C-alpha positions in Angstrom: -1.0 -3.2 -27.7 0.5 -5.4 -25.0 3.7 -5.6 -23.1 6.3 -8.4 -22.6 9.2 -8.6 -20.2 12.2 -10.6 -21.3 14.0 -11.8 -18.2 17.5 -13.2 -17.8 17.3 -17.0 -18.0 19.5 -19.5 -16.2 22.4 -19.6 -18.8 24.8 -21.9 -16.9 25.0 -24.5 -14.1 24.7 -22.7 -10.8 24.9 -19.2 -12.4 23.2 -16.6 -10.2 24.1 -13.5 -12.3 25.8 -12.5 -15.5 27.5 -9.4 -16.7 26.1 -7.3 -19.5 28.9 -6.9 -22.1 27.1 -5.6 -25.2 23.7 -4.4 -26.2 22.5 -5.0 -29.8 19.4 -2.9 -29.4 18.3 0.5 -28.0 15.0 1.9 -26.8 12.6 2.5 -29.7 14.0 -0.2 -31.9 11.6 -2.6 -33.6 12.8 -6.1 -32.9 12.0 -9.3 -34.7 11.7 -12.7 -33.1 15.2 -14.4 -32.7 17.0 -11.1 -33.3 20.1 -10.7 -31.0 19.4 -8.6 -28.0 22.4 -8.7 -25.6 25.6 -10.5 -24.9 25.9 -11.8 -21.3 29.1 -13.1 -19.7 29.3 -15.7 -17.0 32.4 -17.1 -15.4 32.4 -19.7 -18.2 31.6 -18.0 -21.5 29.8 -15.2 -23.3 26.3 -16.0 -24.4 24.2 -14.1 -27.0 20.6 -13.9 -26.0 17.9 -13.5 -28.7 14.4 -12.0 -28.6 11.5 -14.5 -28.0 9.0 -12.1 -29.4 8.5 -9.3 -32.0 7.9 -5.9 -30.7 9.2 -2.4 -29.9 11.8 -1.9 -27.2 10.3 0.2 -24.4 13.1 -0.1 -21.8 16.5 -1.8 -21.2 17.5 -3.1 -17.8 21.1 -2.3 -17.2 24.2 -0.7 -18.6 27.3 -2.4 -20.1 29.5 -3.6 -17.3 26.6 -4.1 -14.8 25.6 -7.4 -13.3 22.1 -8.8 -13.8 20.6 -11.5 -11.6 18.9 -14.5 -13.1 15.2 -13.7 -13.4 15.7 -9.9 -13.6 14.1 -8.0 -16.4 16.5 -7.3 -19.3 14.2 -5.8 -21.9 10.5 -4.7 -21.9 8.7 -4.8 -25.3 5.5 -3.3 -26.6 3.9 -6.1 -28.5 0.9 -6.5 -30.7 -2.1 -8.1 -28.9 -2.2 -9.5 -25.4 -2.9 -7.7 -22.2 -0.7 -4.9 -21.0 1.4 -5.7 -18.0 -0.1 -3.8 -15.0 2.0 -0.9 -14.0 3.8 -1.3 -10.8 1.8 0.4 -8.1 3.7 2.7 -5.8 3.7 1.4 -2.3 1.5 3.4 -0.1 3.1 5.1 2.8 2.4 3.3 6.1 -0.6 4.8 7.9 0.2 6.7 11.0 -0.2 4.6 14.1 -2.9 6.2 16.3 -1.7 7.3 19.7 -2.7 4.9 22.4 -5.6 6.0 24.6 -4.3 7.7 27.8 -4.1 5.6 30.8 -6.0 6.6 33.9 -2.9 7.9 35.5 -2.1 10.0 32.4 -5.5 11.6 32.6 -4.5 13.1 35.9 -1.5 14.9 34.3 -1.5 18.7 34.4 -3.4 20.3 31.6 -0.4 22.4 30.7 1.5 19.4 29.4 1.8 19.6 25.6 1.9 16.6 23.3 5.4 15.7 22.1 6.0 16.9 18.5 5.7 14.1 15.9 8.8 13.7 13.8 8.4 13.2 10.1 9.7 9.8 8.8 12.9 10.3 6.7 12.4 9.7 3.0 15.0 7.2 1.6 15.8 7.1 -2.1 15.2 3.6 -3.6 18.7 3.8 -5.1 20.4 5.0 -2.0 23.2 2.6 -0.8 22.1 0.4 2.1 24.4 -0.9 4.8 24.1 -4.4 6.2 22.6 -4.4 9.7 25.0 -5.5 12.4 25.0 -9.3 12.7 23.0 -9.7 9.5 24.4 -11.7 6.5 25.1 -9.3 3.5 22.8 -9.8 0.5 24.9 -10.7 -2.5 25.1 -13.3 -5.2 27.6 -16.2 -5.0 29.8 -14.5 -7.7 30.0 -11.3 -5.7 30.8 -13.2 -2.5 33.5 -15.2 -4.2 35.1 -12.1 -5.7 35.0 -10.2 -2.4 36.6 -13.2 -0.6 39.3 -13.3 -3.3 40.0 -9.6 -2.9 39.9 -9.7 0.9 36.8 -7.4 1.2 34.3 -7.9 4.0 30.9 -7.4 2.4 29.3 -6.2 5.6 31.1 -2.9 5.1 30.1 -2.5 1.4 26.9 -0.4 0.8 24.5 -2.1 -1.6 22.5 -0.3 -4.2 20.6 -3.4 -5.6 17.1 -4.5 -4.8 16.6 -4.8 -1.0 20.1 -3.5 -0.5 21.7 -6.3 -2.5 25.4 -5.8 -3.1 26.3 -5.8 -6.8 29.6 -6.1 -8.7 29.5 -2.3 -9.3 29.1 -1.7 -5.6 32.2 -3.9 -4.9 34.1 -2.0 -7.6 33.2 1.4 -6.2 34.0 0.3 -2.6 37.5 -0.9 -3.7 38.1 2.2 -5.7 36.9 4.8 -3.3 36.0 3.2 0.0 32.5 4.7 -0.5 29.8 5.1 -3.1 27.5 8.0 -4.1 23.8 7.9 -3.6 23.3 6.7 -7.1 25.8 4.0 -6.8 28.4 5.7 -8.9 32.1 6.1 -8.0 31.8 9.9 -7.5 35.0 10.4 -9.5 35.4 13.5 -11.7 36.9 13.5 -15.1 40.6 14.4 -15.1 42.1 16.3 -18.0 44.7 14.4 -19.9 43.7 11.0 -18.4 41.4 8.5 -20.0 39.5 6.3 -17.5 38.6 2.9 -19.1 36.3 0.7 -17.1 37.6 -2.8 -16.6 34.5 -4.9 -17.7 33.6 -7.9 -19.6 36.4 -10.2 -20.8 39.1 -7.9 -19.4 37.6 -8.1 -15.9 37.4 -11.9 -16.2 41.0 -12.1 -17.3 42.2 -9.7 -14.6 40.4 -11.6 -11.8 41.6 -15.0 -13.0 45.2 -14.0 -13.4 45.3 -12.3 -10.0 43.8 -15.4 -8.4 46.2 -17.7 -10.2 49.3 -15.6 -9.1 47.9 -15.3 -5.5 47.1 -19.0 -4.9 49.6 -20.8 -7.1 53.4 -20.9 -6.3 54.7 -20.7 -9.8 58.1 -21.8 -11.0 59.3 -21.5 -14.5 61.6 -23.8 -16.5 63.2 -22.9 -19.8 65.1 -25.2 -22.3 66.3 -24.6 -25.8 65.2 -26.9 -28.6 66.7 -27.4 -32.1 63.6 -27.2 -34.3 65.5 -27.6 -37.6 64.4 -31.2 -38.3 60.8 -30.6 -37.3 60.5 -27.4 -39.4 61.9 -29.3 -42.4 59.3 -32.1 -41.8 56.5 -29.5 -41.5 57.5 -27.8 -44.7 57.6 -31.2 -46.6 54.2 -32.2 -45.2 52.7 -28.8 -46.2 54.1 -29.1 -49.7 52.7 -32.6 -50.2 49.4 -32.3 -48.3 46.0 -33.0 -49.9 43.8 -30.1 -50.9 41.3 -30.7 -48.0 44.1 -30.9 -45.4 45.0 -27.8 -43.4 48.3 -26.0 -43.5 50.5 -27.2 -40.6 52.1 -24.9 -38.0 54.3 -26.1 -35.2 51.4 -26.2 -32.7 50.0 -29.6 -33.7 53.4 -31.1 -33.3 53.8 -29.5 -29.9 50.4 -30.9 -28.7 51.2 -34.4 -29.9 54.6 -34.2 -28.2 52.9 -33.0 -25.0 50.5 -35.9 -25.1 53.4 -38.4 -25.4 55.3 -36.7 -22.7 52.3 -36.9 -20.4 52.3 -40.7 -20.7 55.5 -40.7 -18.6 54.6 -37.6 -16.5 50.9 -37.7 -15.8 51.3 -35.3 -12.8 51.4 -32.4 -15.2 48.1 -33.3 -16.8 46.0 -32.5 -13.7 43.7 -30.0 -11.9 44.3 -28.9 -8.3 41.2 -28.5 -6.2 42.3 -26.0 -3.5 39.3 -26.3 -1.3 39.2 -30.1 -1.2 43.0 -30.5 -1.2 42.7 -33.1 -4.0 44.7 -33.4 -7.3 42.6 -34.8 -10.2 44.8 -36.5 -12.8 43.3 -37.2 -16.2 43.8 -40.0 -18.7 42.6 -37.8 -21.6 44.9 -34.9 -22.7 42.6 -31.9 -23.2 44.9 -29.0 -24.3 43.7 -25.5 -23.8 45.0 -23.3 -26.6 45.4 -19.6 -25.5 44.0 -17.5 -28.3 44.1 -13.7 -28.6 40.9 -12.1 -29.7 39.5 -8.6 -29.9 37.7 -9.2 -26.6 40.8 -10.5 -24.9 42.4 -13.8 -24.2 40.3 -17.0 -24.6 41.2 -20.6 -24.2 39.4 -23.0 -26.5 40.1 -26.7 -25.8 41.3 -29.4 -28.1 40.0 -32.6 -26.5 41.7 -36.0 -26.4 44.8 -34.9 -28.3 46.2 -38.4 -27.5 43.7 -39.9 -29.9 44.2 -37.5 -32.8 46.6 -37.4 -35.7 48.5 -34.3 -36.7 46.0 -33.3 -39.4 43.0 -33.7 -37.0 44.8 -31.6 -34.4 45.5 -28.9 -37.0 41.8 -28.9 -38.0 40.6 -28.5 -34.4 43.1 -25.7 -33.8 41.9 -23.8 -36.9 38.2 -24.4 -36.1 38.3 -23.4 -32.5 40.6 -20.4 -33.0 38.2 -19.0 -35.7 35.2 -19.6 -33.4 36.9 -17.8 -30.5 37.9 -14.8 -32.6 34.3 -14.6 -34.1 32.7 -14.9 -30.6 31.0 -18.1 -31.7 32.8 -20.6 -29.4 30.4 -22.7 -27.4 30.6 -22.8 -23.6 31.7 -26.5 -23.6 34.5 -25.6 -26.1 36.0 -23.0 -23.7 36.2 -25.2 -20.6 37.5 -28.6 -19.5 41.2 -28.2 -20.3 43.8 -30.2 -18.3 47.0 -28.4 -19.6 47.5 -25.2 -21.6 49.7 -24.4 -24.6 50.2 -20.7 -25.2 52.2 -19.1 -28.0 52.8 -15.6 -29.3 53.8 -16.9 -32.7 56.4 -14.7 -34.4 56.2 -12.4 -31.4 57.3 -15.2 -29.1 60.4 -13.5 -27.9 63.4 -15.1 -26.2 61.7 -16.3 -23.0 58.4 -16.1 -21.1 57.1 -16.7 -17.6 53.5 -17.9 -18.5 50.8 -17.7 -15.9 49.1 -21.0 -15.2 45.5 -21.4 -16.2 44.0 -22.2 -12.8 43.1 -24.9 -11.7 45.6 -26.5 -14.0 49.1 -27.2 -12.8 51.2 -26.6 -15.9 51.4 -24.4 -19.0 53.8 -24.7 -22.0 55.0 -21.7 -24.0 57.1 -22.1 -27.2 59.0 -19.0 -28.0 60.2 -17.6 -31.4 62.2 -19.8 -33.7 65.4 -18.0 -34.9 68.4 -19.1 -37.0 71.6 -18.8 -35.0 75.0 -20.5 -34.9 75.4 -23.5 -32.6 78.1 -26.1 -32.0 77.0 -29.5 -33.4 79.4 -32.5 -33.6 82.3 -30.1 -33.0 81.3 -27.8 -35.9 79.7 -24.4 -35.9 76.5 -24.6 -37.9 73.4 -22.6 -38.4 70.3 -24.2 -36.8 66.7 -23.1 -36.2 66.6 -22.7 -32.5 63.8 -22.0 -30.1 63.5 -21.6 -26.3 60.7 -23.6 -24.7 59.3 -21.9 -21.6 57.0 -23.6 -19.1 55.5 -22.9 -15.7 54.2 -25.3 -13.0 52.3 -25.3 -9.7 55.1 -26.2 -7.3 52.5 -27.7 -4.8 51.9 -30.5 -7.3 54.8 -30.7 -9.7 58.4 -31.1 -8.4 61.2 -29.3 -10.2 62.9 -32.5 -11.3 59.8 -33.8 -12.8 59.1 -30.6 -14.7 62.6 -30.6 -16.1 62.4 -34.2 -17.1 59.0 -33.6 -18.8 60.4 -30.8 -20.9 63.5 -32.8 -21.7 61.2 -35.6 -23.0 59.3 -33.0 -25.2 62.7 -31.7 -26.4 63.8 -35.2 -27.5 60.5 -35.7 -29.4 60.7 -32.4 -31.2 64.3 -32.8 -32.2 63.5 -36.2 -33.5 60.1 -35.6 -35.0 59.6 -39.1 -36.4 59.3 -40.4 -32.9 56.2 -38.2 -32.3 54.3 -40.5 -34.6 55.6 -43.8 -33.2 53.4 -45.9 -30.9 
């Protein structure tokens, strides 16, 4: 019987650590090769890690919500064959330093002088929080440093419970919540009757941090316009009734994306990313639309790439494929990054108006609201039309108000005259 340690691999460019979001095994389980072990979340995506060996789980390294450094042991297996891993030897206590021989002058000291009592060295728990020495750089991963900087926390005041006093995400959470941590690194909070304490971990923590950073760093402004969707909805119904068997059912979203792509031809400043640190705006020729999708794990944004080069059926296919992958947790890392502008919709729950939060570092987000039938004045007559408010938000550092309004007016014109969406 041997032993095998499965360590966290490098699962992303520049990733120093990842969060444990779900275990698929427990101690004592017999695991087969390629069997899922754990879901790990980076700042890009959630990755499912599988077992490289067959064996019995001896130990698991970390709880859900904790951060694990690249190279740290996640699972230890008992395996058939091979040599056992040598047990970690306890570090021997440092030998007492012998007292220096007395100097000649000391030998002349009175015989009554007694030796000073030797003080016992304090015993420090391996899990006890360690403070950063004055003037020293706190030990923490880049992700922890970035988050502390975003939250305005000085890491030299945060006690670390990781190896060699390393400051973990849990240490930072505890410091923010309590201003201190317990010896075991816990928050020290007691259960309160009638109150359910739900840890903010995994996708929820990622969403919270990104939204907080977006609102802190981006000066948002929102613009809302109403759009008559009657003609487009009639066209959509006709296309669905006459579509081929292998073609997907059309919603309004593919039409919106195509209209956005045509609008961006005239207003390229909204199809951009703003690099805060470099002070540079990156404008893109390709229109890569992030589609905000609600999943059981939280909000995810799969990306439909090069919308400007697709037809309405191809866009619809991509929407269906990526939304399904996101809901099933099977979306690839590259399918969840690289967007240049975002379209978000609550469907039938779209409401009257919204103030969407920009998906940083993008500079614009579009949000169609609910389509409702209501009376409007058209050509001097009161008629019933299918009306919808179109909400949108912009980074005012990059997009001027007049340009934002003109961009939405262009989209409105395309949607109200849907044949023009398909014109070159």
